[in-house]
Every structure is written in structure tokens, then in C-alpha cells.
LUMFI-303260 format. One line per field, with one value per residue: y, z, x of N, C-alpha, C in turn; residue number from 0; residue in one letter; chain. Coordinates in nm, 2 decimals, always signed. Layout:
n.v: c(Y_...)
n.w: c(Z_...)
n.u: c(X_...)
ca.v: c(Y_...)
ca.w: c(Z_...)
ca.u: c(X_...)
c.v: c(Y_...)
c.w: c(Z_...)
c.u: c(X_...)
pos: c(NUM_...)
code: c(a_...)
unit: c(A_...)
end
This chain:
n.v: c(+2.03_+1.98_+1.90_+1.95_+1.90_+1.96_+1.89_+1.94_+1.70_+1.74_+1.95_+1.89_+1.70_+1.52_+1.23_+1.18_+0.93_+0.91_+0.92_+0.93_+0.68_+0.69_+0.95_+1.23_+1.32_+1.29_+1.24_+1.22_+1.30_+1.27_+1.37_+1.31_+1.40_+1.35_+1.40_+1.37_+1.46_+1.41_+1.50_+1.45_+1.35_+1.13_+0.96_+1.01_+0.94_+0.96_+0.91_+0.95_+0.88_+0.90_+0.84_+0.87_+0.81_+0.81_+0.74_+0.73_+0.48_+0.34_+0.38_+0.40_+0.24_+0.26_+0.32_+0.29_+0.35_+0.33_+0.39_+0.34_+0.46_+0.38_+0.48_+0.42_+0.51_+0.45_+0.55_+0.53_+0.28_+0.07_+0.08_+0.06_-0.02_-0.01_-0.09_-0.04_-0.13_-0.08_-0.17_-0.11_-0.19_-0.08_-0.13_+0.07_+0.25_+0.46_+0.36_+0.22_-0.03_-0.21_-0.39_-0.50_-0.56_-0.66_-0.58_-0.63_-0.56_-0.57_-0.52_-0.55_-0.45_-0.44_-0.65_-0.87_-0.94_-1.04_-1.04_-0.97_-1.05_-1.01_-1.11_-1.05_-1.02_-0.85_-0.66_-0.37_-0.16_+0.14_+0.34_+0.60_+0.85_+1.11_+1.42_+1.56_+1.40_+1.06_+0.72_+0.39_+0.03_-0.26_-0.60_-0.83_-1.12_-1.29_-1.42_-1.49_-1.45_-1.49_-1.43_-1.49_-1.37_-1.51_-1.84_-1.85_-1.81_-1.63_-1.79_-2.14_-2.33_-2.25_-2.25_-2.32_-2.30_-2.08_-1.94_-1.86_-1.92_-1.84_-1.82_-1.55_-1.34_-1.01_-0.76_-0.40_-0.08_+0.25_+0.61_+0.95_+1.29_+1.61_+1.87_+2.14_+2.35_+2.28_+2.33_+2.14_+1.83_+1.49_+1.17_+0.81_+0.49_+0.14_-0.20_-0.56_-0.87_-1.18_-1.51_-1.76_-2.02_-2.06_-2.02_-1.87_-1.68_-1.37_-1.02_-0.66_-0.32_+0.03_+0.35_+0.69_+1.02_+1.39_+1.69_+2.02_+2.26_+2.48_+2.60_+2.58_+2.36_+2.26_+2.14_+2.13_+1.85_+1.58_+1.27_+0.92_+0.60_+0.26_-0.08_-0.44_-0.75_-1.10_-1.31_-1.30_-1.27_-1.43_-1.28_-1.04_-0.74_-0.72_-0.53_-0.19_+0.17_+0.48_+0.82_+1.11_+1.45_+1.73_+1.84_+1.84_+1.79_+1.82_+1.74_+1.84)
n.w: c(-0.16_-0.39_-0.30_-0.39_-0.33_-0.45_-0.40_-0.39_-0.19_-0.13_-0.25_-0.59_-0.72_-0.94_-0.97_-1.13_-1.33_-1.44_-1.34_-1.39_-1.36_-1.47_-1.44_-1.30_-1.05_-0.70_-0.53_-0.59_-0.61_-0.62_-0.55_-0.49_-0.42_-0.43_-0.46_-0.45_-0.37_-0.33_-0.23_-0.12_-0.30_-0.44_-0.29_-0.32_-0.28_-0.35_-0.31_-0.37_-0.35_-0.42_-0.45_-0.56_-0.55_-0.56_-0.50_-0.43_-0.29_-0.27_-0.47_-0.80_-0.78_-0.77_-0.61_-0.66_-0.58_-0.61_-0.47_-0.43_-0.33_-0.31_-0.26_-0.30_-0.26_-0.29_-0.27_+0.03_+0.04_+0.04_-0.28_-0.39_-0.26_-0.28_-0.28_-0.40_-0.43_-0.60_-0.65_-0.73_-0.80_-0.93_-1.11_-1.17_-1.38_-1.57_-1.77_-2.14_-2.12_-1.84_-1.54_-1.30_-1.02_-0.88_-0.68_-0.62_-0.47_-0.40_-0.37_-0.41_-0.38_-0.53_-0.73_-0.58_-0.50_-0.23_-0.19_-0.37_-0.48_-0.66_-0.74_-0.90_-1.19_-1.40_-1.73_-1.86_-2.13_-2.28_-2.53_-2.63_-2.49_-2.43_-2.26_-2.25_-2.39_-2.36_-2.41_-2.33_-2.29_-2.13_-2.03_-1.82_-1.59_-1.38_-1.03_-0.96_-0.70_-0.62_-0.42_-0.40_-0.29_-0.35_-0.51_-0.78_-1.15_-1.43_-1.62_-1.63_-1.58_-1.38_-1.15_-0.80_-0.69_-0.48_-0.49_-0.73_-0.86_-1.07_-1.30_-1.47_-1.77_-1.87_-2.09_-2.09_-2.17_-2.19_-2.17_-2.24_-2.37_-2.42_-2.59_-2.83_-2.71_-2.45_-2.36_-2.39_-2.25_-2.32_-2.20_-2.17_-2.03_-2.05_-2.03_-2.13_-1.99_-2.00_-1.87_-1.82_-1.81_-1.84_-2.07_-2.08_-1.89_-1.87_-1.86_-1.93_-1.96_-2.03_-2.00_-2.05_-2.07_-2.07_-2.03_-1.93_-1.83_-1.56_-1.36_-1.22_-1.07_-1.09_-1.29_-1.52_-1.58_-1.79_-1.79_-1.89_-1.84_-1.92_-1.82_-1.83_-1.76_-1.79_-1.61_-1.40_-1.13_-1.15_-1.33_-1.33_-1.48_-1.71_-1.83_-1.73_-1.77_-1.69_-1.70_-1.62_-1.48_-1.35_-1.15_-1.11_-0.89_-0.82_-0.71_-0.85)
n.u: c(-2.08_-1.82_-1.49_-1.15_-0.83_-0.51_-0.16_+0.20_+0.39_+0.66_+0.92_+0.94_+1.16_+1.35_+1.49_+1.83_+1.92_+2.18_+2.42_+2.78_+2.99_+3.25_+3.35_+3.57_+3.53_+3.50_+3.30_+2.92_+2.62_+2.26_+1.91_+1.58_+1.24_+0.90_+0.57_+0.20_-0.13_-0.48_-0.80_-1.13_-1.40_-1.26_-0.98_-0.65_-0.31_+0.02_+0.38_+0.70_+1.04_+1.39_+1.73_+2.08_+2.39_+2.75_+3.07_+3.45_+3.59_+3.85_+4.16_+4.12_+3.89_+3.52_+3.23_+2.88_+2.55_+2.20_+1.89_+1.54_+1.22_+0.86_+0.52_+0.21_-0.14_-0.51_-0.83_-0.81_-0.68_-0.41_-0.22_+0.06_+0.38_+0.68_+1.02_+1.34_+1.70_+2.00_+2.31_+2.67_+3.01_+3.29_+3.60_+3.86_+3.72_+3.77_+3.91_+3.87_+3.77_+3.62_+3.59_+3.31_+3.10_+2.80_+2.51_+2.16_+1.86_+1.50_+1.14_+0.82_+0.48_+0.26_+0.31_+0.30_+0.58_+0.79_+1.05_+1.33_+1.66_+1.95_+2.28_+2.59_+2.83_+3.04_+3.14_+3.21_+3.21_+3.30_+3.17_+3.14_+3.34_+3.34_+3.34_+3.10_+2.91_+2.83_+2.85_+2.76_+2.79_+2.71_+2.78_+2.65_+2.64_+2.39_+2.29_+1.98_+1.72_+1.41_+1.10_+0.79_+0.45_+0.24_+0.13_+0.06_+0.07_+0.10_+0.22_+0.17_+0.36_+0.51_+0.36_+0.25_+0.51_+0.64_+0.89_+1.13_+1.41_+1.70_+1.95_+2.08_+2.17_+2.27_+2.21_+2.33_+2.26_+2.34_+2.35_+2.44_+2.36_+2.48_+2.30_+2.28_+2.45_+2.45_+2.21_+1.99_+1.97_+1.97_+1.92_+1.94_+1.87_+1.87_+1.78_+1.81_+1.70_+1.73_+1.66_+1.92_+1.83_+1.56_+1.35_+1.10_+1.12_+1.19_+1.30_+1.25_+1.38_+1.32_+1.44_+1.40_+1.52_+1.47_+1.62_+1.62_+1.84_+1.82_+1.95_+2.27_+2.27_+2.02_+1.76_+1.51_+1.31_+1.17_+1.05_+1.03_+0.95_+0.96_+0.87_+0.89_+0.78_+0.81_+0.68_+0.45_+0.22_-0.08_-0.32_-0.21_-0.09_+0.18_+0.34_+0.44_+0.40_+0.55_+0.51_+0.67_+0.70_+0.91_+1.18_+1.52_+1.76_+2.10_+2.44_+2.68)
ca.v: c(+2.10_+1.89_+1.99_+1.87_+1.96_+1.90_+1.97_+1.85_+1.66_+1.81_+2.01_+1.79_+1.69_+1.40_+1.14_+1.15_+0.80_+0.91_+0.94_+0.84_+0.62_+0.72_+1.09_+1.23_+1.38_+1.17_+1.22_+1.27_+1.28_+1.35_+1.33_+1.33_+1.37_+1.41_+1.35_+1.41_+1.43_+1.46_+1.49_+1.48_+1.23_+1.03_+0.99_+0.96_+0.96_+0.91_+0.94_+0.87_+0.92_+0.85_+0.90_+0.85_+0.84_+0.74_+0.77_+0.68_+0.43_+0.33_+0.44_+0.33_+0.18_+0.35_+0.25_+0.35_+0.32_+0.39_+0.35_+0.44_+0.41_+0.43_+0.45_+0.49_+0.49_+0.51_+0.52_+0.48_+0.13_+0.06_+0.01_+0.02_+0.01_-0.09_-0.07_-0.09_-0.09_-0.11_-0.13_-0.16_-0.16_-0.06_-0.11_+0.15_+0.27_+0.57_+0.28_+0.19_-0.16_-0.20_-0.46_-0.45_-0.65_-0.57_-0.65_-0.57_-0.59_-0.52_-0.55_-0.50_-0.48_-0.49_-0.77_-0.96_-0.98_-1.02_-1.01_-1.05_-1.02_-1.04_-1.08_-1.09_-0.96_-0.84_-0.60_-0.24_-0.10_+0.28_+0.36_+0.72_+0.86_+1.27_+1.49_+1.62_+1.28_+0.93_+0.59_+0.26_-0.12_-0.36_-0.74_-0.91_-1.25_-1.27_-1.52_-1.42_-1.51_-1.40_-1.49_-1.43_-1.40_-1.62_-1.91_-1.88_-1.73_-1.62_-1.91_-2.24_-2.42_-2.19_-2.27_-2.40_-2.24_-1.94_-1.90_-1.89_-1.89_-1.85_-1.75_-1.45_-1.28_-0.88_-0.64_-0.28_+0.02_+0.35_+0.72_+1.11_+1.38_+1.76_+1.95_+2.29_+2.42_+2.22_+2.38_+2.03_+1.69_+1.36_+1.05_+0.68_+0.37_+0.04_-0.35_-0.68_-0.94_-1.29_-1.61_-1.83_-2.16_-2.08_-1.95_-1.78_-1.60_-1.26_-0.89_-0.55_-0.20_+0.14_+0.48_+0.79_+1.16_+1.50_+1.77_+2.14_+2.33_+2.63_+2.66_+2.49_+2.23_+2.24_+2.10_+2.07_+1.70_+1.50_+1.12_+0.82_+0.49_+0.15_-0.20_-0.55_-0.88_-1.21_-1.38_-1.21_-1.33_-1.46_-1.17_-0.91_-0.70_-0.75_-0.38_-0.07_+0.28_+0.63_+0.96_+1.21_+1.59_+1.77_+1.90_+1.74_+1.85_+1.75_+1.80_+1.87)
ca.w: c(-0.27_-0.42_-0.28_-0.44_-0.30_-0.48_-0.34_-0.37_-0.06_-0.12_-0.36_-0.68_-0.75_-1.00_-0.95_-1.23_-1.31_-1.52_-1.28_-1.46_-1.27_-1.52_-1.41_-1.22_-0.91_-0.60_-0.49_-0.68_-0.58_-0.66_-0.47_-0.56_-0.33_-0.50_-0.42_-0.48_-0.29_-0.37_-0.13_-0.19_-0.37_-0.47_-0.20_-0.37_-0.23_-0.42_-0.25_-0.42_-0.31_-0.50_-0.44_-0.65_-0.49_-0.60_-0.43_-0.45_-0.15_-0.31_-0.57_-0.92_-0.74_-0.76_-0.57_-0.70_-0.51_-0.66_-0.40_-0.46_-0.25_-0.38_-0.20_-0.34_-0.20_-0.35_-0.18_+0.15_+0.02_-0.05_-0.42_-0.42_-0.18_-0.34_-0.24_-0.50_-0.40_-0.68_-0.61_-0.83_-0.75_-1.06_-1.10_-1.30_-1.47_-1.67_-1.89_-2.22_-2.07_-1.70_-1.47_-1.22_-0.95_-0.85_-0.59_-0.61_-0.37_-0.41_-0.31_-0.50_-0.32_-0.63_-0.80_-0.48_-0.47_-0.10_-0.19_-0.49_-0.50_-0.77_-0.72_-1.01_-1.22_-1.57_-1.78_-1.94_-2.26_-2.33_-2.68_-2.65_-2.38_-2.44_-2.13_-2.25_-2.45_-2.35_-2.44_-2.28_-2.32_-2.05_-2.04_-1.67_-1.55_-1.21_-0.98_-0.92_-0.60_-0.61_-0.36_-0.43_-0.18_-0.40_-0.63_-0.91_-1.23_-1.58_-1.71_-1.56_-1.55_-1.24_-1.07_-0.69_-0.62_-0.43_-0.51_-0.85_-0.87_-1.21_-1.38_-1.58_-1.85_-1.89_-2.18_-2.05_-2.27_-2.13_-2.22_-2.20_-2.45_-2.41_-2.72_-2.84_-2.63_-2.32_-2.33_-2.39_-2.24_-2.34_-2.14_-2.17_-1.95_-2.08_-2.05_-2.13_-1.88_-1.98_-1.78_-1.93_-1.80_-1.84_-2.20_-2.08_-1.79_-1.90_-1.82_-1.99_-1.89_-2.11_-1.90_-2.12_-1.99_-2.14_-1.93_-1.96_-1.72_-1.52_-1.30_-1.23_-0.97_-1.12_-1.41_-1.55_-1.64_-1.83_-1.79_-1.94_-1.80_-1.95_-1.78_-1.89_-1.65_-1.85_-1.51_-1.30_-1.06_-1.24_-1.36_-1.32_-1.62_-1.74_-1.86_-1.67_-1.82_-1.61_-1.75_-1.50_-1.49_-1.25_-1.13_-1.06_-0.78_-0.81_-0.62_-0.92)
ca.u: c(-2.00_-1.72_-1.37_-1.06_-0.71_-0.38_-0.05_+0.32_+0.43_+0.77_+0.95_+0.95_+1.31_+1.32_+1.61_+1.91_+1.97_+2.27_+2.54_+2.87_+3.11_+3.40_+3.38_+3.69_+3.48_+3.53_+3.16_+2.86_+2.48_+2.13_+1.80_+1.44_+1.15_+0.81_+0.42_+0.07_-0.25_-0.61_-0.90_-1.27_-1.48_-1.14_-0.90_-0.53_-0.19_+0.15_+0.48_+0.83_+1.18_+1.49_+1.87_+2.17_+2.51_+2.87_+3.21_+3.58_+3.63_+4.00_+4.22_+4.08_+3.75_+3.42_+3.11_+2.77_+2.43_+2.08_+1.78_+1.40_+1.10_+0.73_+0.42_+0.07_-0.28_-0.62_-0.94_-0.76_-0.64_-0.27_-0.20_+0.19_+0.49_+0.80_+1.18_+1.45_+1.84_+2.09_+2.46_+2.76_+3.14_+3.36_+3.74_+3.94_+3.62_+3.83_+3.96_+3.78_+3.70_+3.64_+3.49_+3.21_+3.03_+2.67_+2.41_+2.04_+1.77_+1.38_+1.04_+0.71_+0.36_+0.14_+0.34_+0.35_+0.72_+0.83_+1.18_+1.41_+1.77_+2.05_+2.43_+2.67_+2.96_+3.03_+3.23_+3.15_+3.27_+3.26_+3.17_+3.16_+3.40_+3.36_+3.31_+2.96_+2.85_+2.90_+2.78_+2.83_+2.70_+2.76_+2.73_+2.69_+2.57_+2.36_+2.21_+1.85_+1.63_+1.27_+1.01_+0.64_+0.34_+0.14_+0.22_-0.03_+0.15_+0.03_+0.25_+0.14_+0.48_+0.58_+0.26_+0.30_+0.64_+0.66_+1.05_+1.16_+1.57_+1.76_+2.09_+2.06_+2.25_+2.20_+2.28_+2.28_+2.30_+2.32_+2.42_+2.38_+2.42_+2.44_+2.28_+2.26_+2.55_+2.43_+2.08_+1.93_+2.04_+1.92_+1.98_+1.88_+1.92_+1.78_+1.85_+1.74_+1.75_+1.66_+1.70_+2.00_+1.80_+1.40_+1.30_+0.99_+1.14_+1.28_+1.24_+1.34_+1.33_+1.37_+1.42_+1.43_+1.49_+1.50_+1.63_+1.66_+1.90_+1.76_+2.07_+2.41_+2.25_+1.89_+1.72_+1.35_+1.32_+1.07_+1.11_+0.94_+0.99_+0.86_+0.93_+0.82_+0.82_+0.74_+0.63_+0.38_+0.10_-0.22_-0.43_-0.14_-0.04_+0.33_+0.37_+0.41_+0.44_+0.52_+0.54_+0.66_+0.77_+0.97_+1.29_+1.64_+1.87_+2.24_+2.56_+2.78)
c.v: c(+2.00_+1.98_+1.88_+1.94_+1.88_+1.98_+1.87_+1.83_+1.74_+1.86_+1.90_+1.80_+1.52_+1.35_+1.15_+1.01_+0.79_+0.94_+0.85_+0.81_+0.68_+0.88_+1.10_+1.26_+1.25_+1.14_+1.28_+1.22_+1.34_+1.29_+1.39_+1.31_+1.44_+1.33_+1.43_+1.37_+1.49_+1.42_+1.52_+1.36_+1.13_+1.08_+0.95_+1.01_+0.90_+0.98_+0.88_+0.95_+0.83_+0.90_+0.80_+0.88_+0.75_+0.79_+0.70_+0.60_+0.40_+0.38_+0.34_+0.25_+0.28_+0.26_+0.34_+0.28_+0.40_+0.31_+0.44_+0.37_+0.45_+0.40_+0.49_+0.42_+0.52_+0.48_+0.48_+0.33_+0.14_+0.00_-0.02_+0.06_-0.07_-0.02_-0.13_+0.00_-0.13_-0.09_-0.19_-0.11_-0.18_-0.08_-0.05_+0.17_+0.38_+0.48_+0.25_+0.07_-0.16_-0.31_-0.44_-0.57_-0.57_-0.65_-0.57_-0.63_-0.50_-0.58_-0.49_-0.53_-0.53_-0.62_-0.89_-1.02_-0.96_-0.98_-1.08_-0.97_-1.08_-1.00_-1.13_-1.02_-0.95_-0.74_-0.48_-0.22_+0.05_+0.30_+0.49_+0.76_+1.03_+1.34_+1.50_+1.50_+1.16_+0.82_+0.46_+0.13_-0.20_-0.51_-0.81_-1.04_-1.23_-1.40_-1.45_-1.52_-1.44_-1.49_-1.42_-1.46_-1.49_-1.72_-1.95_-1.76_-1.73_-1.73_-2.03_-2.33_-2.35_-2.20_-2.36_-2.37_-2.12_-1.87_-1.96_-1.83_-1.93_-1.77_-1.63_-1.40_-1.16_-0.80_-0.51_-0.18_+0.17_+0.49_+0.85_+1.19_+1.51_+1.83_+2.09_+2.36_+2.40_+2.28_+2.24_+1.92_+1.60_+1.25_+0.92_+0.58_+0.25_-0.09_-0.44_-0.78_-1.09_-1.41_-1.72_-1.99_-2.17_-1.98_-1.86_-1.69_-1.48_-1.12_-0.77_-0.40_-0.09_+0.27_+0.59_+0.93_+1.25_+1.64_+1.92_+2.22_+2.47_+2.69_+2.54_+2.35_+2.22_+2.24_+2.07_+1.95_+1.65_+1.36_+1.02_+0.67_+0.35_+0.02_-0.31_-0.67_-1.00_-1.29_-1.31_-1.33_-1.34_-1.35_-1.03_-0.85_-0.69_-0.64_-0.27_+0.04_+0.41_+0.71_+1.05_+1.35_+1.65_+1.85_+1.80_+1.84_+1.77_+1.83_+1.87_+1.97)
c.w: c(-0.27_-0.38_-0.32_-0.42_-0.36_-0.44_-0.37_-0.23_-0.03_-0.25_-0.46_-0.74_-0.81_-1.02_-1.11_-1.24_-1.40_-1.47_-1.34_-1.38_-1.31_-1.47_-1.32_-1.08_-0.83_-0.55_-0.55_-0.62_-0.64_-0.57_-0.54_-0.44_-0.41_-0.44_-0.48_-0.40_-0.35_-0.27_-0.20_-0.20_-0.39_-0.38_-0.27_-0.31_-0.29_-0.36_-0.31_-0.37_-0.37_-0.47_-0.52_-0.60_-0.54_-0.54_-0.47_-0.33_-0.16_-0.43_-0.70_-0.89_-0.74_-0.73_-0.60_-0.63_-0.55_-0.56_-0.46_-0.35_-0.32_-0.30_-0.27_-0.29_-0.28_-0.29_-0.04_+0.13_-0.05_-0.18_-0.43_-0.29_-0.21_-0.28_-0.34_-0.44_-0.50_-0.67_-0.70_-0.75_-0.89_-1.03_-1.22_-1.41_-1.58_-1.78_-1.99_-2.19_-1.94_-1.63_-1.37_-1.16_-0.90_-0.75_-0.59_-0.52_-0.40_-0.38_-0.40_-0.44_-0.42_-0.72_-0.71_-0.46_-0.30_-0.09_-0.33_-0.47_-0.59_-0.72_-0.87_-1.05_-1.37_-1.61_-1.87_-2.06_-2.28_-2.47_-2.71_-2.49_-2.36_-2.29_-2.13_-2.31_-2.42_-2.37_-2.38_-2.29_-2.21_-2.05_-1.91_-1.66_-1.37_-1.18_-0.93_-0.81_-0.59_-0.54_-0.35_-0.32_-0.23_-0.49_-0.74_-1.01_-1.36_-1.67_-1.62_-1.52_-1.42_-1.14_-0.92_-0.64_-0.59_-0.45_-0.64_-0.85_-1.02_-1.23_-1.48_-1.66_-1.88_-1.99_-2.12_-2.17_-2.19_-2.17_-2.21_-2.31_-2.41_-2.56_-2.70_-2.73_-2.48_-2.27_-2.32_-2.36_-2.22_-2.27_-2.15_-2.11_-1.98_-2.05_-2.06_-2.08_-1.91_-1.90_-1.89_-1.90_-1.82_-1.96_-2.19_-1.95_-1.83_-1.87_-1.91_-1.95_-1.99_-2.03_-1.98_-2.06_-2.09_-2.03_-1.99_-1.84_-1.69_-1.44_-1.28_-1.14_-0.97_-1.23_-1.41_-1.61_-1.68_-1.85_-1.81_-1.92_-1.83_-1.92_-1.83_-1.82_-1.74_-1.74_-1.43_-1.25_-1.15_-1.24_-1.35_-1.44_-1.60_-1.76_-1.76_-1.75_-1.73_-1.68_-1.64_-1.55_-1.36_-1.26_-1.07_-0.98_-0.79_-0.75_-0.69_-1.06)
c.u: c(-1.86_-1.59_-1.26_-0.92_-0.59_-0.25_+0.08_+0.35_+0.55_+0.81_+1.00_+1.09_+1.33_+1.48_+1.69_+1.97_+2.10_+2.39_+2.66_+2.97_+3.25_+3.44_+3.49_+3.64_+3.48_+3.40_+3.06_+2.73_+2.38_+2.00_+1.69_+1.34_+1.01_+0.67_+0.30_-0.03_-0.37_-0.72_-1.03_-1.35_-1.38_-1.03_-0.75_-0.42_-0.07_+0.26_+0.62_+0.94_+1.27_+1.62_+1.98_+2.29_+2.62_+2.98_+3.33_+3.62_+3.81_+4.05_+4.18_+3.93_+3.63_+3.28_+2.97_+2.63_+2.31_+1.96_+1.64_+1.29_+0.95_+0.62_+0.29_-0.06_-0.41_-0.76_-0.93_-0.72_-0.51_-0.27_-0.05_+0.26_+0.61_+0.94_+1.25_+1.60_+1.92_+2.24_+2.57_+2.89_+3.24_+3.52_+3.79_+3.83_+3.65_+3.86_+3.83_+3.69_+3.73_+3.53_+3.41_+3.14_+2.89_+2.60_+2.29_+1.94_+1.62_+1.27_+0.93_+0.57_+0.27_+0.17_+0.37_+0.47_+0.76_+0.95_+1.24_+1.55_+1.87_+2.20_+2.48_+2.77_+2.95_+3.15_+3.14_+3.25_+3.22_+3.29_+3.22_+3.22_+3.39_+3.30_+3.16_+2.87_+2.91_+2.80_+2.83_+2.73_+2.79_+2.70_+2.76_+2.59_+2.52_+2.27_+2.07_+1.78_+1.51_+1.16_+0.87_+0.55_+0.25_+0.21_+0.13_+0.02_+0.06_+0.11_+0.25_+0.26_+0.54_+0.47_+0.30_+0.43_+0.63_+0.78_+1.09_+1.33_+1.61_+1.88_+2.02_+2.18_+2.20_+2.29_+2.23_+2.35_+2.25_+2.41_+2.35_+2.46_+2.36_+2.44_+2.27_+2.32_+2.49_+2.29_+1.96_+2.00_+1.94_+1.99_+1.88_+1.96_+1.83_+1.87_+1.76_+1.79_+1.68_+1.72_+1.80_+1.93_+1.62_+1.38_+1.22_+1.02_+1.25_+1.22_+1.31_+1.30_+1.39_+1.32_+1.49_+1.41_+1.54_+1.51_+1.66_+1.71_+1.83_+1.88_+2.17_+2.36_+2.10_+1.85_+1.58_+1.37_+1.20_+1.12_+1.00_+1.00_+0.88_+0.94_+0.80_+0.86_+0.73_+0.65_+0.58_+0.27_+0.00_-0.29_-0.34_-0.09_+0.12_+0.38_+0.34_+0.47_+0.44_+0.57_+0.57_+0.75_+0.80_+1.09_+1.39_+1.73_+2.01_+2.34_+2.66_+2.75)
pos: c(0_1_2_3_4_5_6_7_8_9_10_11_12_13_14_15_16_17_18_19_20_21_22_23_24_25_26_27_28_29_30_31_32_33_34_35_36_37_38_39_40_41_42_43_44_45_46_47_48_49_50_51_52_53_54_55_56_57_58_59_60_61_62_63_64_65_66_67_68_69_70_71_72_73_74_75_76_77_78_79_80_81_82_83_84_85_86_87_88_89_90_91_92_93_94_95_96_97_98_99_100_101_102_103_104_105_106_107_108_109_110_111_112_113_114_115_116_117_118_119_120_121_122_123_124_125_126_127_128_129_130_131_132_133_134_135_136_137_138_139_140_141_142_143_144_145_146_147_148_149_150_151_152_153_154_155_156_157_158_159_160_161_162_163_164_165_166_167_168_169_170_171_172_173_174_175_176_177_178_179_180_181_182_183_184_185_186_187_188_189_190_191_192_193_194_195_196_197_198_199_200_201_202_203_204_205_206_207_208_209_210_211_212_213_214_215_216_217_218_219_220_221_222_223_224_225_226_227_228_229_230_231_232_233_234_235_236_237_238_239_240_241_242_243_244_245_246_247_248_249_250_251)
code: c(m_k_t_v_l_y_c_l_l_l_f_p_l_f_l_n_a_q_i_n_e_s_d_s_l_r_v_k_a_t_l_s_l_t_g_f_w_q_g_g_n_v_q_t_l_i_f_r_a_n_s_d_f_s_f_v_p_f_k_k_w_v_f_k_t_k_n_s_y_i_y_q_e_f_g_n_e_k_a_d_e_d_i_l_s_l_n_f_l_y_f_n_p_k_k_r_w_y_p_q_v_l_g_f_a_s_t_n_f_r_r_k_i_d_l_r_y_l_v_g_a_g_v_t_y_q_i_l_t_h_k_d_h_w_l_k_v_s_l_t_s_e_y_e_y_t_n_f_a_q_a_l_f_n_r_p_e_f_n_g_n_h_t_i_n_t_l_r_g_t_i_w_v_n_g_k_y_n_l_f_k_k_k_v_i_l_s_h_e_s_y_f_q_p_s_l_t_q_k_n_n_f_r_w_q_a_d_l_g_l_e_l_p_i_w_k_f_l_n_f_k_v_n_y_l_h_t_y_e_s_i_v_i_e_n_e_v_q_e_d_r_i_l_s_f_g_f_k_l_k_s_y)
unit: c(A_A_A_A_A_A_A_A_A_A_A_A_A_A_A_A_A_A_A_A_A_A_A_A_A_A_A_A_A_A_A_A_A_A_A_A_A_A_A_A_A_A_A_A_A_A_A_A_A_A_A_A_A_A_A_A_A_A_A_A_A_A_A_A_A_A_A_A_A_A_A_A_A_A_A_A_A_A_A_A_A_A_A_A_A_A_A_A_A_A_A_A_A_A_A_A_A_A_A_A_A_A_A_A_A_A_A_A_A_A_A_A_A_A_A_A_A_A_A_A_A_A_A_A_A_A_A_A_A_A_A_A_A_A_A_A_A_A_A_A_A_A_A_A_A_A_A_A_A_A_A_A_A_A_A_A_A_A_A_A_A_A_A_A_A_A_A_A_A_A_A_A_A_A_A_A_A_A_A_A_A_A_A_A_A_A_A_A_A_A_A_A_A_A_A_A_A_A_A_A_A_A_A_A_A_A_A_A_A_A_A_A_A_A_A_A_A_A_A_A_A_A_A_A_A_A_A_A_A_A_A_A_A_A_A_A_A_A_A_A_A_A_A_A_A_A_A_A_A_A_A_A)
end
């Protein structure tokens, strides 16, 4: 007799990637822990953890950090184990224009990325600044270091190099909108990140969310994430798409 067991590892709380650093609150945080397990003929394990935290360390300064961990296993064989840390330091983010510095670090098991880090700086412009509706665009420049476990790529000009370094320029667009008397919340966060020195080296990401408030600190959320990387290990797919459903817990 076939037996299949599905269960949530922990109460599903999806990360809200839209903490607004221009808000007046000194501390803001969200946390998500979600998972999936299937036993029987097909063994599947998925676990995801995300956190988003911002605080005011000094007057007019805001620090924001977003961290995530993903583990996936199919048929008792590891398919994914990824770590991502995004860190921003903003100066005077209540202004229409304000500067920022950033530092990112990540690993990606499936894409054979042992370590990737970026450091850079830029400026943000607030297009909409209403309390319930905001829209921002940022322009930043970064130095990127990526170390791969293999040295054969989909673009032959990079073959033989485990490490790819480059300078990037990034355009970010993100916003959040409360509709129908705050009964529906739409959010989006996207970027396009080309290399300034290598024309075939670029990536982009689009993250779309729809939320339905249940309680002051709890929303039901639908999230769609679409990512693309132009340079990947040989025979690896360049695009990833994830559609997720769950709940978001927040501190504000």
C-alpha cells in the first residue's frame, strides 16, 4: 500500500521583502519558516527560512539586513542548499534622495557557486512617499567576486576560470501599494544587474507579492519570484521561477 505524508515543518510564514527603510519606526522585522515533506515512493524534503530586519543605529542612519536559507532534497539526494545575505546602510532615508552602501554574500549549491560577494554604493530616489503607497528607484555600482566549483560554462569565453570578477551597475525598482481600504496589498521588487566590463555577463530578478491582511501582524500572501543569470555552469538552466503561498508574520 502506497503511503504519502505531507506536513508543514513549521507554521508557514513567508518573508515580506518590502520593509521600507524610510518609515519612522526604529525597529522592524519579519520572519518566515516554511517546509514540505513527502514520504513513500518519492522522498521529498524542502525547508526555507527567511528574515528581514531593520533598525536605526545612529541618528539619520538606517541599517537593513535580509537573510535566507533554502534546503531541498529529492530521493534522499541533496538538490539545493543556498544561503543569501543582503545588507544595506542608508543615510537620511526620509529625504527624497539619499545615499546607500551595500554588501551581499551568497552560496548556491545547484549553480555550483561556492561563494559570491558584492560590495558597492549608490543612491535612491523616492518617486511616491505616501504612508500607504511608496515607489522607489535606485542606481548602484558594485564590485563582484564569484567562485565556482567548476570551470565549464554555457559561455565558452569564461571556461577554465573558477573565479569571475567584474564591476556591475544595478537598477533597482521596488514599491508597495495598499488598495481597497488596505484589504489588498501589492508589492514588487526587481533589479537589472549588467556587468560594466563583460557584455555577456548580466542577471535580473522580479519579485511580485499579493497580500490579504488577516490580523494586524499576520497576512495571507501569494508570491512569485522569477530570476535569470546569463552565465551558468554548462548544462544548467539560466532561469528559475517560484510561486509560493503562505502567511507573513511581522512586528509592526
